[in-house]
C-alpha positions as CSV (number, residue, x, y, z in Angstrom):
1,M,41.0,80.8,137.5
2,E,43.0,83.8,138.8
3,A,42.9,82.4,142.4
4,R,44.0,79.0,141.1
5,W,46.9,80.6,139.2
6,I,48.1,82.4,142.2
7,S,48.0,79.2,144.2
8,W,49.9,77.3,141.6
9,C,52.6,80.0,141.5
10,A,53.0,79.7,145.2
11,E,53.2,75.9,145.1
12,R,55.6,75.8,142.2
13,A,54.3,72.3,141.3
14,P,54.1,71.0,137.7
15,R,50.7,71.8,136.1
16,R,48.9,70.5,133.0
17,I,46.6,72.9,131.1
18,A,44.4,71.9,128.2
19,V,43.1,74.5,125.8
20,V,40.1,73.2,123.9
21,G,39.7,74.8,120.5
22,A,42.5,75.8,118.1
23,G,41.1,78.8,116.3
24,A,42.8,82.1,116.6
25,A,41.7,82.5,120.2
26,G,42.9,79.0,121.2
27,V,46.3,79.6,119.7
28,E,46.7,83.0,121.4
29,V,45.5,81.6,124.8
30,A,47.9,78.6,124.6
31,L,50.9,80.8,123.8
32,A,49.9,83.4,126.4
33,I,49.8,80.6,129.1
34,V,53.3,79.5,128.1
35,Q,54.5,83.0,128.4
36,A,52.9,83.6,131.8
37,G,54.3,80.3,133.0
38,R,57.8,81.4,132.0
39,K,57.5,84.7,133.8
40,A,56.3,83.0,137.0
41,A,58.9,80.2,136.6
42,L,56.0,77.8,136.8
43,P,56.5,74.3,135.3
44,L,53.7,74.0,132.9
45,S,52.7,71.6,130.1
46,V,50.1,73.0,127.7
47,Q,48.0,71.0,125.3
48,L,45.9,72.4,122.4
49,I,43.0,70.2,121.5
50,S,40.9,70.6,118.3
51,A,39.4,68.4,115.6
52,G,41.3,70.3,113.0
53,A,44.6,72.0,112.5
54,P,45.3,75.2,114.4
55,A,44.2,78.6,113.1
56,P,42.1,77.3,110.1
57,A,40.9,80.8,109.1
58,L,44.4,82.1,108.4
59,S,46.5,81.8,105.3
60,G,48.6,78.7,104.7
61,S,51.7,80.8,105.4
62,A,50.3,82.1,108.7
63,R,49.2,78.6,109.8
64,R,52.7,77.3,109.3
65,R,54.1,80.1,111.4
66,C,51.5,79.4,114.1
67,A,52.5,75.7,114.0
68,R,56.2,76.7,114.4
69,Q,55.5,79.0,117.3
70,L,53.5,76.3,119.1
71,A,56.2,73.8,118.6
72,Q,58.9,76.2,119.9
73,A,56.7,76.9,122.9
74,R,56.4,73.1,123.4
75,V,52.6,73.2,123.1
76,T,51.4,69.7,122.3
77,V,48.7,69.8,119.6
78,H,46.0,67.0,119.6
79,Q,44.0,67.0,116.4
80,Q,41.0,65.3,118.0
81,A,37.7,66.7,119.2
82,A,37.1,66.9,123.0
83,I,33.9,65.1,124.0
84,A,34.0,65.5,127.8
85,I,35.8,67.5,130.5
86,D,36.0,66.7,134.2
87,R,38.0,67.9,137.1
88,S,41.2,66.1,136.1
89,S,41.1,65.2,132.4
90,V,39.8,65.8,128.9
91,R,38.3,62.9,127.0
92,L,38.9,62.8,123.2
93,A,36.7,61.5,120.4
94,G,39.3,58.9,119.6
95,G,39.0,57.3,123.0
96,G,42.0,58.8,124.6
97,E,42.1,60.8,127.9
98,L,44.4,63.6,128.6
99,P,45.2,64.5,132.3
100,A,44.6,68.2,132.9
101,D,44.7,70.3,136.1
102,A,42.6,73.0,134.2
103,A,40.8,73.2,130.9
104,I,40.1,76.4,129.1
105,L,37.3,76.5,126.4
106,A,38.2,78.5,123.3
107,N,36.2,76.5,120.8
108,G,34.7,79.3,118.8
109,P,31.1,80.5,118.2
110,A,28.1,78.3,118.5
111,P,24.4,79.2,118.1
112,P,22.4,79.7,121.3
113,G,20.3,76.7,122.2
114,W,17.0,78.6,122.2
115,L,17.3,79.2,118.4
116,Q,16.5,75.6,117.8
117,D,12.9,76.1,118.8
118,S,12.6,79.7,117.7
119,G,11.0,79.0,114.3
120,L,13.6,81.3,112.6
121,Q,15.2,80.0,109.5
122,R,18.7,78.8,110.2
123,D,21.7,77.7,108.3
124,P,22.9,74.1,108.5
125,L,25.0,74.8,111.6
126,G,22.0,76.4,113.4
127,F,22.8,80.1,113.1
128,V,20.1,82.6,112.1
129,A,20.0,83.1,108.3
130,V,19.7,86.8,107.4
131,E,19.4,89.0,104.4
132,R,22.0,91.5,103.4
133,S,20.0,94.0,105.6
134,L,20.7,91.7,108.6
135,R,17.0,90.9,108.7
136,S,15.8,87.4,109.2
137,I,15.0,85.6,106.0
138,S,11.9,84.0,107.5
139,H,10.8,86.7,109.9
140,P,11.2,90.3,108.6
141,F,10.6,91.8,112.0
142,V,13.6,90.1,113.5
143,F,17.2,91.3,112.9
144,A,20.4,89.4,113.8
145,A,24.1,90.3,113.5
146,G,27.5,89.1,114.6
147,D,28.4,85.5,115.4
148,C,24.8,84.4,115.9
149,A,23.9,85.1,112.3
150,T,24.9,83.8,108.8
151,L,24.6,85.8,105.6
152,P,24.0,83.1,102.9
153,A,24.3,85.7,100.1
154,A,27.8,86.6,101.2
155,P,29.5,83.9,103.3
156,H,32.4,85.0,105.5
157,P,34.2,83.7,108.6
158,K,32.7,84.1,112.0
159,S,35.3,86.4,113.6
160,G,35.3,89.7,115.5
161,V,36.8,91.4,112.4
162,Y,33.4,91.0,110.7
163,A,31.1,90.9,113.7
164,V,32.0,94.4,114.9
165,R,31.4,95.9,111.5
166,T,27.7,94.8,111.6
167,G,27.0,96.8,114.7
168,S,26.6,100.2,113.1
169,R,24.7,98.7,110.2
170,L,22.3,96.9,112.5
171,A,21.6,100.1,114.5
172,R,20.9,102.1,111.3
173,N,18.6,99.4,110.0
174,L,16.7,99.1,113.2
175,A,16.0,102.8,113.2
176,A,15.1,102.7,109.5
177,S,12.7,99.8,110.0
178,L,10.9,101.6,112.7
179,A,10.6,104.7,110.5
180,G,9.5,102.8,107.5
181,Q,12.6,103.8,105.5
182,P,14.7,101.6,103.1
183,L,17.3,99.4,104.7
184,D,21.0,99.5,104.0
185,H,22.9,96.4,102.9
186,F,25.9,95.0,104.7
187,E,28.8,94.0,102.4
188,P,31.5,92.1,104.2
189,Q,35.0,92.9,103.1
190,R,36.6,90.4,100.8
191,R,39.8,90.1,103.0
192,A,40.4,90.6,106.7
193,L,43.5,91.3,108.6
194,Y,44.3,88.8,111.4
195,L,46.9,89.5,114.0
196,L,47.6,86.9,116.7
197,S,49.6,87.5,119.8
198,A,52.3,84.8,120.2
199,G,53.5,86.0,123.6
200,A,56.7,87.9,124.4
201,R,55.5,90.9,122.4
202,Y,55.5,88.9,119.2
203,A,52.7,88.5,116.7
204,I,51.7,86.5,113.7
205,G,49.6,88.1,110.9
206,S,47.5,87.0,108.0
207,W,46.2,89.0,105.0
208,G,44.7,87.1,102.1
209,P,47.3,84.6,101.1
210,L,50.1,86.3,103.0
211,G,51.6,85.5,106.3
212,F,54.1,87.4,108.4
213,E,55.4,87.7,112.0
214,G,57.6,89.7,114.3
215,R,57.8,92.2,117.1
216,W,56.7,94.9,114.6
217,A,53.5,92.9,114.0
218,W,52.9,92.9,117.8
219,R,53.3,96.6,118.0
220,W,50.9,97.0,115.1
221,K,48.3,94.8,116.9
222,D,48.8,96.6,120.2
223,R,48.1,100.0,118.6
224,I,45.0,98.7,116.8
225,D,43.7,97.0,120.0
226,R,44.3,100.0,122.2
227,R,42.7,102.4,119.7
228,F,39.6,100.1,119.5
229,I,39.2,99.8,123.3
230,A,39.7,103.5,123.8
231,R,36.6,104.1,121.7
232,F,34.5,102.5,124.5
233,S,36.4,104.1,127.5
234,V,34.8,106.6,129.8
235,G,35.7,110.2,128.7
236,Q,36.7,109.2,125.2
């Protein structure tokens, strides 16, 4: 994609980009592409494709702010599922076909195909069903965490906000299981902070029923992201 982008910038020809999936990642990617196109003076048309409205996990106030930012960026939103992608178009469930020079998939988590034949108990969507200890409900010697797993006793959205918090609990419980010790329970937080980059050092945030936006929100997100990445950097 990087090589293609460089070629497009050199050609200065109009390009059509489709982003499939309108969750938080899809919204961020669409707005980032618009911002990058403006910097490169590249004539772009960006389309966001999803069966539902953009950013469904956010509060109503934050969703309205996302819709306004997408409209201001001239991102066209198609509320239909994409059923096929080829080299020059994206086909929609309603029968339409959208011309696209490139398609970017940002359609959220999905269970790995091999889980279907694993014998593990799964939720209706196909994710591994686990206890609060992150141990499989059907196979106590199997543990699962993050987006591949569902906690029926405490449902919560599949997002990085929750997934990263299960890592330390999973490591602790794996060690405890091997040592024959009691397992800890994972309790997902009731509310999660969401911060979406909207391009141009501007961000939209959601906390419970609240929605907010601004350059200050982008600076907040930037600090959080940099601090998180620094934890995994060499020498930190």
